[in-house]
N, C-alpha and C positions, 0 to 999 in steps of 0.2 A: 243266722239268728236274728239280726236286726230286721231283715225284710219279713221273715215269718212272724215275728212278734208284732210288727206294724200291721201286717195283714190281719192278724188275729184280733187286734184291738180296734183297728180303724177301717179295715177293708180297703186301704189305700189312702195316702195322705192328700191327694189333690183336692178332693171335695171339701176338705176341712180348713183350707187356707183362703183368706180373702185375696185372691189374685186372679180375678176374672178377665183383666184387660191385658194380660201378657202371656206370651208363650215361653219366656225365658225361664230356665230352671237352675236350681242349685243342687249340689250333691253333698251328702253326708257320707263320710267313711268311718266305719267303726274302728276305734283304737284297740278294740278287743279281738275282733275277728277279721278285720280288713274288708268286710262287706261294704258295699256302697248302695245308697238309695237316693233318688232324685225327687225333688219337690218343686212346685211352682214358686217363682219369685214375685213378690208384690211390687207394685209401683206406687208412687206418691198418690196417684188418683185412687188406688185401692184403699189407702189409709183414709182418705176423705169419705169414701163409700162406707167403710167400716164404722167410722165415727158417727156418720149421719144415721146409719142403721142403729147404732148403739144409743144415740140420743132419743130416737123414737121409742125404742124398747124400754129405755130407762124411765121415761115419763109414765109408762104403765107400771113398771116394776116398783117404783117408789110408793105407789098406792097399795101395794101388797103388804099386809101386816108383817111385822118383823118376825113373828113366830112362824109364819108360813115360809118365809125365806130361810129361817133356821132349820126347818124340817127338811128342806132341800139339801142343806149342807150336811145334816146328819145322814141322809141317804147317800150323799156323795162319799162320806167317810166310810160307810159300810161297803160301798162299791170298791173303794181303794183296797180294803182288806180282802174283798172277794176276789179281786184280780191281782193280788199281791205278787204272785210268782211271775206273771207276765210283765208286770210293771218293774219288778226287780231286773228281769231280763233286759227290758228296754233301757232302764237307767244305765245298766252296765254296758250295754251295746253302744249307747251314744257317748258315754263319758269315759268308760274304761275302769271305773272304780271297783274296789273289792265288793263282794256281795254284802258283807256286814255293813259297809259304809253306805251302800245303796239302801239297806234296810233302815238305817238312821234317817235317810232322806224320806223314804216312804212313810215311816212312822210319824215324822214331823208333819207331813201333810194331813194325815188322818187326825192327829192330835190337835192341830191348829183348827181344823174344821169343826171338831167336836167342842173345843174350848169356846170359840166365838159363837157357835150355835147356842151354847149355854148362856153366855154372858151378854150377847148382843141385845136381847130385848130390854134388859135392865139398863144397859149403858145408853141406849138410843131413845128411851122413853123421855117424854117431856117432863121436866122437873120444876117444881115450885121452889123458889128461893126467897130469901128475905127481901122485901121491898124497902125503899128508903124510909117510909113511915108504915110500920107493920099494920096498923089499924086502918090507915087511909090509902094504902097502896099495896099492890102485889106484883110479883115478877115471875115469869115462867120462861125457862130456857128450852128451846127446841133445837133439834139437830137435823138439818136438811142435807141430803146427798149433794155432792158437788157436781155430778153429771156423768161424764165419761172419764174414767181413769186410764191413762196410758201407762203401761208397764214395760220397761225395757229390762230384760233378764239375761244373766250371763250363762256360760256353759258349765260352770263347775257344779251347780246343783240344779240340773235341768228340770226336775219335777217340782221340788220345793219352791224354788225361786220363780217358777212360772205361775204357781197357783196359790201359795201360802200368803202372798201379799194381795192376791185377788179376792180371796175368801172374805176378809173383813170389808173390802171395798164393795163387794156384791151385797153382803149383809146390810151394809149401811144404805143400800138403795141405789147404788151406782151401776153403770155398765162398765165393762173392761175391754180394752183393746190391747193386746200384748204383742210385742216384738221380741221373740226369743232369739238368743244367739244363733247364728246360722249353722253352727256345728251341732246344735242340740234342739232341733225343732220338734222331733217326734214326741218327746215327753209333754210338751205344751199341747200338742194335738190330742194326746191321750187324756190329759186333764180335761180338755174341752169336751171330748166324747163322754167321759164319765159324768161331768156336770150336766150335760144335756140329758143323759140317761137318768140322772137324779131328778130331773124336772125343770132345769133352767132353760129359759128361752135361748135359742142359738145366737141371737143378736146381742145377748148380754155378755158373752165371752167370745171374742173373736181373735183370730191369730193372723198377723201379717208378718211377712218374712222379707229378708233382704239386708243389704249393707247398712250398718248403723248410721253412717254419715248421711245416707239418703232417707231410709225409712224411719230411723230413729228421730232424725231432725223433723221429719214430716209429722210424726206422732206427737212430738213436743209442740209443734205448731198448731195442732188440731185439738188436743185433749184439754180437759178442764182441770186436771191434776196429773202430775208426772211423778212416777215412782221408778227409781233407777237403782240397780245394784251393779257395781263394776269398779273401774279404776277411778282414782281421784281426778286424773287429767280429763277424762271424758265427763265426769260428774260436774266439774267446773263449767264446762261448755254448756251442758244441759241446764245447769242452774242459772247461767246467764240468759239463756233463751227463755226459761220459765220466768225469770225476773222481768224481762222485757215485756212479757205478756201479763205480768202480775197474777200468775196462777200458782197455786201451792206446789211445792216441790219437796220430795223426801228422797234420801239416798243413803245407802250403805256403801261405803267406799273402801279404800285400801287399808291394810294393817301391817304392822311389823310387831307382832304380839309377843310380849315378854312373859316368862315364867320365872318366879323367884323361889329358890330353895333356901330356907333359913336353918339355923343350927338345931332347932327343935322340930324339924319336919319329920314326918314318917317316911323315911327314905325309900323303902320298898314300894309303898303306894305311890310316892312321887315319881319314881322311875317308870312304873307301869303306865301311869297317866300321861307322863311326858312323852313316852314313845307313841302312844295313841294320838296325842295332840299334835305331834310332828308329822305322823304318817297317814292320818285319816284323809281319805280322798287323795292320797299321794301328796299331801301338803297343799293341795289346790282348794283350800278352804280359807275364806276371809278371816276366820277367827282362829286359825291354827297357830301353833307356837313356832316362832323363828329365832327367838333369843332366850337363853336360859342364864340367869344370874345365880351363882351358888356361893353361899357364905363359906369363907376360908376353912372353917373348922370341919365342914362336911364335904369339902371339895373332892378329896380322894375317894371317899366312900361312894358318893353319888356318881362321879364320872366313870369309875370302874364298872359299876352296876349298869349304868345307862348305856355305855358303849357296848357292853356285852349284850344287852337286850336289843339294841338297835341292829346288831349283827344277826340276830335270830329272826328278824322280821321276814316272813315268807312273802315273796313277791311273785305274783302269777297273773296270767291273762286269760282266765277262763271264768265261767260262772260258778265254779266250785266255792263252797263256804270255807275251804281250807286256807285260802290266801289271806294274809294280813293287809296286803296292799296291792293295788293294780298299777298299770302303766299310766303315764301322763296322757293327756287327751290328744296331743298332736305333736308332729315334728317341730313345729314352731315353739311349743312350750318346752319341749326337751332342749332345744337350742338355747332358750332363755335361761333355764335352770343351769345348764352346763356352763353358760357364760359367766354366771355369778360365781360358781365354784372355781372355775378355771382362773378367773380374775383374782380370787382370794388366794389361791395357791401360788400364783405368779408373784403376788405381793407379800408372801411370807406366811400365809395361814397353814396350819397343820391339819391334815385329814386323819381323823381317828378311825373312821370307817366310811365305806362308800366312796363317793366322789367320782362316780363314773356311770355311764349308761349300762343297761343290761340287755344287749341286743338278742341274746339267746331266749330271753323271756318274751320280749316284744320290741318292735321297732321304736317304741316311744317310752320304754321302761327306764327308770333311773333308780339307782341304789339308794336306800336310806343313808343319809350322810350327816356326819358329825364333824364340826370344825372347831378348832381353838386357835389362839393367837390371831384373832381377827382384829383388825385395826380400822380406824375411821375412813381411810382412803379407799377401802374395798367396797365394791358395790353391795356385797352381801351384808355389810354392817348397817346400812340405813335404808336401802331399797327393798321393797317387797319381792321376795324370791318366788313365791307361789309354787313351791315344790317341796319334796321331803328332805329339806336341808335345815339344820339348826346350828347356831353358834353358841359355844359355852364360854362364860366369862366368870372369873373368880372375883369376889367382892369381899370387903372387910366385914361389913355388917349390914343390917337391915336398912339403915339410912342410905348407905351408898347404893344398895340394890334398888331401892325405890327411885332414887335420883337418876340412876342410869336407865331404869325402865321408862321413866318419864322423859328422857332425853331423846325424843322422837317427834316428828311432825304428825305421827299417827296416834290414835287413841281408841282403838276398836275393842279389843279384848285383852285380858291379862289373867294371870294365875299366880297365886301366892300359897306357899306351903309352910305351915307353922302349926302351933296349937290353934284350935278353932277360934277362941276368943281373941288371941293376939292377931291371928291372920285377918279376922273380920275387921279389927280396929285399924290395922295397917292398910288394908285394902282401900279404905276411903282416901288414902293419900295418893293412890295411883290414878293418874289422869286417863281414865279409860271408861267407855260406856258400860261395859260389863267387866266385872272382876270375879273370878272363881276362887274360892278358898278351899284348898285341898281337893281340887278338881281342875281339869285342863280347860274344858270349854262346855261340856255337856250340861253341867249344873245350871249355868245361866241361859244357855241356848234353849234348853227344854223347859224353862220356866215361862210358859206362855202367858201367865198372869202378870209377868214383870216386863217392863220395856227393855228393848234391846236396840242398840245403835252405837254410833261413833261420836267421839269428841274430836276436836281439832280437825285434821285433814281426813278423818275417817267417816265423815258424813254429816247429814242433817236429818232431824226427825228420828222417829223410832218405829220399829215394828214390835208386835206383841204388846201385851198389856192393854189398858184402856186407850193409851195413845195410839196404838196400832189400828184401831177402828175409828176413833173420833177424828183422826187427822183427815179422814175421807169425808168429813161433813163440814158444813158451814153452821156455826153456832148462831142462833138468833134469840135475842131477848125480847119478849113482849111484856112491857110493864104497863100496868093499869092503875090510874088514880080512881079510887072508889067513890070519892065525894068531890070535894073542892080540889082543883089543880094544885100541885105542890108549889105554891108561891104565896106571897103575902096576901091575905084577904083584904078587901077594900077598906075595912075599918082599922087595919093595922099598918103602921108605917114600916118602910123597909128597914129602918134602924131597929125598931122593936122586933121585927121578924128575924133579923140577923141575930139578935140576942137570944131569942127563943131557939133558933136553930143551933146556935153555939152550945146552949145547955143540952139540947137533945143529942147532938153529935157526941159531945163529951161523955154523956151518960151511956150512949149506945156502944161506944168503942173504948 
């Protein structure tokens, strides 16, 4: 399936990767079918070639009117829908996720492209703002592209995280060079193919491949802006490298996302959403739920219904729509998830369901897992598991629930279940970049007009919203004095001028 899909979309991956100076190859093995496909591995010199070509193309691209750039993104979105079945096949083949979760990813790409195509002209246009002396001066703010944006994307959302950050960067007038994770290269190549088919110059979106320590570091050393999605540990290193060069850096990093169920929550809806929020993409989602805090008065009702629902999650490893969850992406990820659960059980946690691999489903499948009696010394309590595993905690009231939800070095996503007004009010007390009221993660994630990102160790900067495109620009203010320079005239003393300015400033502000 993987090989056939790649051939259909690309005609072969080799010509789509910037790797002309090497014969070394890497191999992808599908967690769904076990098929393998090889592709060229880039070298540091290839990164330099890609960035150099990107800079040349970018200088022409920034002269193209924003509305013409937007037209390309609109066509790209239509091509995503035109090839949706093949793209769903490819996402599943590379990542292993269920088809419904692959559809979430594909729809996010199309939605992001259409959203920014619509709003980019307005956000990027030069704007007149109030000058210091409205009659005697004026000020205009311009947004210039930064140049070449380097993107390092992970394996968990191989299409979305390859192109959804690139879309606003391209619309802002930049070129993009992306290094996708080595386990999920083909989705990035498919995105490149569709962008080119939509009318984008090939040098404006290039793909380099290889080990992050080598190629990722090289990309950070060459690009004018660095966008990273991945672990906090790697994010710190890349931020340091970007800081040394004084280039802008944005990152969505790890999470240990909480969900709070209060006594006035709609329990049936909360259970349904919580199951999806734990098992979507097999828990390999930066904003998935790994901790649930349940108010004492509804503990029994929630836990009974939730565990029952988790036991009914259908796990499969085919492209059928019937599966609720797919396998984990790799044996290494299976080992990591198993280690968290095994450590918790060894230290006294109780397994209410799951807690084991599912080898009859797939070599890397793991059962949806619910734990209680989790304590602080267990890895699963504080560390990101990145699998279909959730810990349940009983709390006295909303105050304790919020305090415990905030007791984490992470602050990426959260969910709170209560009446809408109360939930929205309490949500502001949760130290998280996005908080969903009566939803697990989709309400915030799919709100492309609103910023999304992490607090604390969960990242820097935002994607989505106006921040998601303006971060790829350099703001420039051009202020003009229309008559006399803004300083004391020759016939006015500095003391008198200061008195006049004091009166003016007090009146203006």
